[in-house]
PyMOL Python script that loads the backbone (N, CA, C, O; Angstrom):
from pymol import cmd

cmd.read_pdbstr("""\
ATOM      1  N   MET A   1     237.573 100.440 -73.417  1.00  0.00           N
ATOM      2  CA  MET A   1     237.838  99.604 -72.256  1.00  0.00           C
ATOM      3  C   MET A   1     238.734 100.382 -71.297  1.00  0.00           C
ATOM      4  O   MET A   1     239.633 101.109 -71.718  1.00  0.00           O
ATOM      5  N   CYS A   2     238.479 100.219 -70.028  1.00  0.00           N
ATOM      6  CA  CYS A   2     239.213 100.958 -69.002  1.00  0.00           C
ATOM      7  C   CYS A   2     239.938  99.972 -68.098  1.00  0.00           C
ATOM      8  O   CYS A   2     239.377  98.936 -67.741  1.00  0.00           O
ATOM      9  N   SER A   3     241.178 100.279 -67.721  1.00  0.00           N
ATOM     10  CA  SER A   3     241.886  99.464 -66.737  1.00  0.00           C
ATOM     11  C   SER A   3     242.477 100.389 -65.682  1.00  0.00           C
ATOM     12  O   SER A   3     242.897 101.509 -65.972  1.00  0.00           O
ATOM     13  N   VAL A   4     242.497  99.902 -64.477  1.00  0.00           N
ATOM     14  CA  VAL A   4     243.033 100.675 -63.361  1.00  0.00           C
ATOM     15  C   VAL A   4     244.420 100.123 -63.034  1.00  0.00           C
ATOM     16  O   VAL A   4     244.589  98.909 -62.927  1.00  0.00           O
ATOM     17  N   GLY A   5     245.396 100.985 -62.878  1.00  0.00           N
ATOM     18  CA  GLY A   5     246.729 100.550 -62.487  1.00  0.00           C
ATOM     19  C   GLY A   5     247.679 100.308 -63.644  1.00  0.00           C
ATOM     20  O   GLY A   5     248.759  99.751 -63.447  1.00  0.00           O
ATOM     21  N   GLY A   6     247.303 100.708 -64.827  1.00  0.00           N
ATOM     22  CA  GLY A   6     248.209 100.572 -65.948  1.00  0.00           C
ATOM     23  C   GLY A   6     248.026  99.259 -66.682  1.00  0.00           C
ATOM     24  O   GLY A   6     247.124  98.484 -66.366  1.00  0.00           O
ATOM     25  N   PRO A   7     248.873  99.013 -67.652  1.00  0.00           N
ATOM     26  CA  PRO A   7     248.753  97.792 -68.440  1.00  0.00           C
ATOM     27  C   PRO A   7     249.020  96.553 -67.595  1.00  0.00           C
ATOM     28  O   PRO A   7     249.731  96.608 -66.592  1.00  0.00           O
ATOM     29  N   PHE A   8     248.448  95.458 -68.011  1.00  0.00           N
ATOM     30  CA  PHE A   8     248.646  94.208 -67.272  1.00  0.00           C
ATOM     31  C   PHE A   8     250.113  93.830 -67.250  1.00  0.00           C
ATOM     32  O   PHE A   8     250.838  94.081 -68.213  1.00  0.00           O
ATOM     33  N   GLY A   9     250.554  93.228 -66.154  1.00  0.00           N
ATOM     34  CA  GLY A   9     251.929  92.788 -66.041  1.00  0.00           C
ATOM     35  C   GLY A   9     252.823  93.762 -65.300  1.00  0.00           C
ATOM     36  O   GLY A   9     253.961  93.416 -64.984  1.00  0.00           O
ATOM     37  N   ASP A  10     252.353  94.971 -65.011  1.00  0.00           N
ATOM     38  CA  ASP A  10     253.167  95.944 -64.298  1.00  0.00           C
ATOM     39  C   ASP A  10     253.043  95.820 -62.783  1.00  0.00           C
ATOM     40  O   ASP A  10     253.841  96.396 -62.043  1.00  0.00           O
ATOM     41  N   GLU A  11     252.042  95.069 -62.318  1.00  0.00           N
ATOM     42  CA  GLU A  11     251.806  94.972 -60.884  1.00  0.00           C
ATOM     43  C   GLU A  11     252.840  94.067 -60.224  1.00  0.00           C
ATOM     44  O   GLU A  11     253.254  93.060 -60.798  1.00  0.00           O
ATOM     45  N   GLU A  12     253.244  94.425 -59.043  1.00  0.00           N
ATOM     46  CA  GLU A  12     254.135  93.583 -58.255  1.00  0.00           C
ATOM     47  C   GLU A  12     253.281  92.814 -57.268  1.00  0.00           C
ATOM     48  O   GLU A  12     252.538  93.408 -56.487  1.00  0.00           O
ATOM     49  N   ILE A  13     253.384  91.490 -57.302  1.00  0.00           N
ATOM     50  CA  ILE A  13     252.588  90.658 -56.402  1.00  0.00           C
ATOM     51  C   ILE A  13     253.278  90.629 -55.044  1.00  0.00           C
ATOM     52  O   ILE A  13     254.470  90.336 -54.946  1.00  0.00           O
ATOM     53  N   VAL A  14     252.518  90.934 -54.004  1.00  0.00           N
ATOM     54  CA  VAL A  14     253.040  90.916 -52.640  1.00  0.00           C
ATOM     55  C   VAL A  14     252.355  89.774 -51.903  1.00  0.00           C
ATOM     56  O   VAL A  14     251.137  89.783 -51.727  1.00  0.00           O
ATOM     57  N   TRP A  15     253.136  88.798 -51.475  1.00  0.00           N
ATOM     58  CA  TRP A  15     252.592  87.647 -50.763  1.00  0.00           C
ATOM     59  C   TRP A  15     252.647  87.905 -49.267  1.00  0.00           C
ATOM     60  O   TRP A  15     253.613  88.494 -48.779  1.00  0.00           O
ATOM     61  N   PRO A  16     251.635  87.478 -48.533  1.00  0.00           N
ATOM     62  CA  PRO A  16     251.682  87.637 -47.075  1.00  0.00           C
ATOM     63  C   PRO A  16     252.762  86.746 -46.468  1.00  0.00           C
ATOM     64  O   PRO A  16     253.052  85.663 -46.976  1.00  0.00           O
ATOM     65  N   LYS A  17     253.337  87.213 -45.397  1.00  0.00           N
ATOM     66  CA  LYS A  17     254.348  86.447 -44.663  1.00  0.00           C
ATOM     67  C   LYS A  17     253.735  85.941 -43.367  1.00  0.00           C
ATOM     68  O   LYS A  17     252.810  86.546 -42.824  1.00  0.00           O
ATOM     69  N   ASN A  18     254.260  84.827 -42.882  1.00  0.00           N
ATOM     70  CA  ASN A  18     253.792  84.239 -41.630  1.00  0.00           C
ATOM     71  C   ASN A  18     254.626  84.784 -40.476  1.00  0.00           C
ATOM     72  O   ASN A  18     255.851  84.863 -40.558  1.00  0.00           O
ATOM     73  N   TYR A  19     253.940  85.154 -39.408  1.00  0.00           N
ATOM     74  CA  TYR A  19     254.608  85.696 -38.228  1.00  0.00           C
ATOM     75  C   TYR A  19     254.081  85.046 -36.955  1.00  0.00           C
ATOM     76  O   TYR A  19     252.961  84.536 -36.917  1.00  0.00           O
ATOM     77  N   ARG A  20     254.909  85.073 -35.917  1.00  0.00           N
ATOM     78  CA  ARG A  20     254.488  84.721 -34.553  1.00  0.00           C
ATOM     79  C   ARG A  20     254.884  85.887 -33.662  1.00  0.00           C
ATOM     80  O   ARG A  20     256.019  86.363 -33.707  1.00  0.00           O
ATOM     81  N   CYS A  21     253.948  86.333 -32.861  1.00  0.00           N
ATOM     82  CA  CYS A  21     254.202  87.432 -31.935  1.00  0.00           C
ATOM     83  C   CYS A  21     255.012  86.915 -30.754  1.00  0.00           C
ATOM     84  O   CYS A  21     254.630  85.931 -30.120  1.00  0.00           O
ATOM     85  N   SER A  22     256.112  87.565 -30.459  1.00  0.00           N
ATOM     86  CA  SER A  22     256.954  87.167 -29.324  1.00  0.00           C
ATOM     87  C   SER A  22     256.329  87.552 -27.997  1.00  0.00           C
ATOM     88  O   SER A  22     256.675  86.977 -26.965  1.00  0.00           O
ATOM     89  N   ALA A  23     255.414  88.515 -28.002  1.00  0.00           N
ATOM     90  CA  ALA A  23     254.793  88.970 -26.763  1.00  0.00           C
ATOM     91  C   ALA A  23     253.645  88.061 -26.314  1.00  0.00           C
ATOM     92  O   ALA A  23     253.550  87.716 -25.136  1.00  0.00           O
ATOM     93  N   CYS A  24     252.762  87.667 -27.264  1.00  0.00           N
ATOM     94  CA  CYS A  24     251.583  86.890 -26.865  1.00  0.00           C
ATOM     95  C   CYS A  24     251.498  85.520 -27.524  1.00  0.00           C
ATOM     96  O   CYS A  24     250.659  84.708 -27.135  1.00  0.00           O
ATOM     97  N   GLY A  25     252.356  85.241 -28.521  1.00  0.00           N
ATOM     98  CA  GLY A  25     252.393  83.926 -29.149  1.00  0.00           C
ATOM     99  C   GLY A  25     251.436  83.722 -30.311  1.00  0.00           C
ATOM    100  O   GLY A  25     251.432  82.645 -30.906  1.00  0.00           O
ATOM    101  N   LYS A  26     250.631  84.708 -30.655  1.00  0.00           N
ATOM    102  CA  LYS A  26     249.667  84.560 -31.752  1.00  0.00           C
ATOM    103  C   LYS A  26     250.392  84.411 -33.075  1.00  0.00           C
ATOM    104  O   LYS A  26     251.358  85.125 -33.343  1.00  0.00           O
ATOM    105  N   LYS A  27     249.921  83.468 -33.918  1.00  0.00           N
ATOM    106  CA  LYS A  27     250.430  83.300 -35.274  1.00  0.00           C
ATOM    107  C   LYS A  27     249.460  83.979 -36.225  1.00  0.00           C
ATOM    108  O   LYS A  27     248.245  83.885 -36.055  1.00  0.00           O
ATOM    109  N   PHE A  28     250.009  84.673 -37.240  1.00  0.00           N
ATOM    110  CA  PHE A  28     249.171  85.375 -38.197  1.00  0.00           C
ATOM    111  C   PHE A  28     249.953  85.651 -39.468  1.00  0.00           C
ATOM    112  O   PHE A  28     251.172  85.486 -39.503  1.00  0.00           O
ATOM    113  N   LYS A  29     249.247  86.073 -40.519  1.00  0.00           N
ATOM    114  CA  LYS A  29     249.857  86.470 -41.786  1.00  0.00           C
ATOM    115  C   LYS A  29     249.693  87.966 -41.939  1.00  0.00           C
ATOM    116  O   LYS A  29     248.688  88.539 -41.519  1.00  0.00           O
ATOM    117  N   ALA A  30     250.704  88.603 -42.554  1.00  0.00           N
ATOM    118  CA  ALA A  30     250.638  90.050 -42.752  1.00  0.00           C
ATOM    119  C   ALA A  30     251.489  90.440 -43.956  1.00  0.00           C
ATOM    120  O   ALA A  30     252.389  89.708 -44.366  1.00  0.00           O
ATOM    121  N   VAL A  31     251.184  91.598 -44.504  1.00  0.00           N
ATOM    122  CA  VAL A  31     251.999  92.207 -45.553  1.00  0.00           C
ATOM    123  C   VAL A  31     252.394  93.600 -45.074  1.00  0.00           C
ATOM    124  O   VAL A  31     251.757  94.169 -44.187  1.00  0.00           O
ATOM    125  N   GLY A  32     253.438  94.133 -45.666  1.00  0.00           N
ATOM    126  CA  GLY A  32     253.873  95.477 -45.307  1.00  0.00           C
ATOM    127  C   GLY A  32     255.223  95.461 -44.634  1.00  0.00           C
ATOM    128  O   GLY A  32     255.762  94.405 -44.302  1.00  0.00           O
ATOM    129  N   GLU A  33     255.759  96.648 -44.441  1.00  0.00           N
ATOM    130  CA  GLU A  33     257.106  96.784 -43.889  1.00  0.00           C
ATOM    131  C   GLU A  33     257.155  96.680 -42.375  1.00  0.00           C
ATOM    132  O   GLU A  33     258.142  96.184 -41.831  1.00  0.00           O
ATOM    133  N   ASP A  34     256.127  97.129 -41.682  1.00  0.00           N
ATOM    134  CA  ASP A  34     256.114  97.119 -40.214  1.00  0.00           C
ATOM    135  C   ASP A  34     254.828  96.489 -39.686  1.00  0.00           C
ATOM    136  O   ASP A  34     253.970  97.196 -39.158  1.00  0.00           O
ATOM    137  N   PRO A  35     254.680  95.162 -39.819  1.00  0.00           N
ATOM    138  CA  PRO A  35     253.457  94.537 -39.323  1.00  0.00           C
ATOM    139  C   PRO A  35     253.402  94.572 -37.801  1.00  0.00           C
ATOM    140  O   PRO A  35     254.429  94.679 -37.131  1.00  0.00           O
ATOM    141  N   ALA A  36     252.203  94.481 -37.274  1.00  0.00           N
ATOM    142  CA  ALA A  36     251.988  94.437 -35.828  1.00  0.00           C
ATOM    143  C   ALA A  36     251.007  93.309 -35.535  1.00  0.00           C
ATOM    144  O   ALA A  36     250.163  92.979 -36.369  1.00  0.00           O
ATOM    145  N   CYS A  37     251.118  92.732 -34.369  1.00  0.00           N
ATOM    146  CA  CYS A  37     250.243  91.653 -33.949  1.00  0.00           C
ATOM    147  C   CYS A  37     248.795  92.158 -33.878  1.00  0.00           C
ATOM    148  O   CYS A  37     248.534  93.197 -33.271  1.00  0.00           O
ATOM    149  N   PRO A  38     247.856  91.431 -34.494  1.00  0.00           N
ATOM    150  CA  PRO A  38     246.459  91.867 -34.432  1.00  0.00           C
ATOM    151  C   PRO A  38     245.841  91.689 -33.045  1.00  0.00           C
ATOM    152  O   PRO A  38     244.825  92.315 -32.741  1.00  0.00           O
ATOM    153  N   ALA A  39     246.442  90.844 -32.199  1.00  0.00           N
ATOM    154  CA  ALA A  39     245.887  90.600 -30.865  1.00  0.00           C
ATOM    155  C   ALA A  39     246.359  91.622 -29.831  1.00  0.00           C
ATOM    156  O   ALA A  39     245.566  92.115 -29.029  1.00  0.00           O
ATOM    157  N   CYS A  40     247.674  91.938 -29.858  1.00  0.00           N
ATOM    158  CA  CYS A  40     248.207  92.811 -28.802  1.00  0.00           C
ATOM    159  C   CYS A  40     248.930  94.051 -29.343  1.00  0.00           C
ATOM    160  O   CYS A  40     249.418  94.870 -28.564  1.00  0.00           O
ATOM    161  N   GLN A  41     249.000  94.189 -30.663  1.00  0.00           N
ATOM    162  CA  GLN A  41     249.632  95.322 -31.352  1.00  0.00           C
ATOM    163  C   GLN A  41     251.146  95.409 -31.149  1.00  0.00           C
ATOM    164  O   GLN A  41     251.742  96.444 -31.447  1.00  0.00           O
ATOM    165  N   SER A  42     251.772  94.360 -30.654  1.00  0.00           N
ATOM    166  CA  SER A  42     253.222  94.349 -30.507  1.00  0.00           C
ATOM    167  C   SER A  42     253.885  94.263 -31.877  1.00  0.00           C
ATOM    168  O   SER A  42     253.336  93.647 -32.791  1.00  0.00           O
ATOM    169  N   SER A  43     255.039  94.863 -32.028  1.00  0.00           N
ATOM    170  CA  SER A  43     255.812  94.739 -33.263  1.00  0.00           C
ATOM    171  C   SER A  43     257.031  93.834 -33.055  1.00  0.00           C
ATOM    172  O   SER A  43     257.908  93.763 -33.917  1.00  0.00           O
ATOM    173  N   ASP A  44     257.083  93.142 -31.908  1.00  0.00           N
ATOM    174  CA  ASP A  44     258.152  92.184 -31.613  1.00  0.00           C
ATOM    175  C   ASP A  44     257.734  90.835 -32.199  1.00  0.00           C
ATOM    176  O   ASP A  44     257.129  90.010 -31.515  1.00  0.00           O
ATOM    177  N   LEU A  45     258.070  90.620 -33.490  1.00  0.00           N
ATOM    178  CA  LEU A  45     257.580  89.474 -34.233  1.00  0.00           C
ATOM    179  C   LEU A  45     258.718  88.598 -34.713  1.00  0.00           C
ATOM    180  O   LEU A  45     259.838  89.060 -34.930  1.00  0.00           O
ATOM    181  N   GLU A  46     258.403  87.314 -34.876  1.00  0.00           N
ATOM    182  CA  GLU A  46     259.322  86.349 -35.463  1.00  0.00           C
ATOM    183  C   GLU A  46     258.723  85.926 -36.800  1.00  0.00           C
ATOM    184  O   GLU A  46     257.575  85.484 -36.857  1.00  0.00           O
ATOM    185  N   GLU A  47     259.493  86.061 -37.870  1.00  0.00           N
ATOM    186  CA  GLU A  47     259.002  85.622 -39.173  1.00  0.00           C
ATOM    187  C   GLU A  47     259.146  84.111 -39.261  1.00  0.00           C
ATOM    188  O   GLU A  47     260.211  83.571 -38.962  1.00  0.00           O
ATOM    189  N   LEU A  48     258.086  83.426 -39.667  1.00  0.00           N
ATOM    190  CA  LEU A  48     258.054  81.978 -39.774  1.00  0.00           C
ATOM    191  C   LEU A  48     258.213  81.554 -41.224  1.00  0.00           C
ATOM    192  O   LEU A  48     257.970  82.350 -42.131  1.00  0.00           O
ATOM    193  N   PRO A  49     258.624  80.293 -41.459  1.00  0.00           N
ATOM    194  CA  PRO A  49     258.708  79.806 -42.847  1.00  0.00           C
ATOM    195  C   PRO A  49     257.330  79.772 -43.502  1.00  0.00           C
ATOM    196  O   PRO A  49     256.307  79.719 -42.819  1.00  0.00           O
ATOM    197  N   ASP A  50     257.316  79.804 -44.823  1.00  0.00           N
ATOM    198  CA  ASP A  50     256.056  79.731 -45.564  1.00  0.00           C
ATOM    199  C   ASP A  50     255.387  78.392 -45.331  1.00  0.00           C
ATOM    200  O   ASP A  50     256.038  77.395 -45.015  1.00  0.00           O
ATOM    201  N   ASP A  51     254.062  78.391 -45.495  1.00  0.00           N
ATOM    202  CA  ASP A  51     253.286  77.141 -45.336  1.00  0.00           C
ATOM    203  C   ASP A  51     253.659  76.157 -46.413  1.00  0.00           C
ATOM    204  O   ASP A  51     253.119  75.051 -46.452  1.00  0.00           O
TER     205      ASP A  51
END
""", "prot")
cmd.dss("prot")
cmd.show_as("cartoon", "prot")
cmd.util.cbc("prot")
cmd.orient("prot")
């Protein structure tokens, strides 16, 4: 049997965060350290509370 990424349980679950773009107002979810707005590519974002 083959597994990718090592034994089960070693993975860190990364949940998407909710953001609103301060430049264009679009709301979206993203993961990563430096998300950008998918509509205008601005990085001027406001993190919103979870759903």
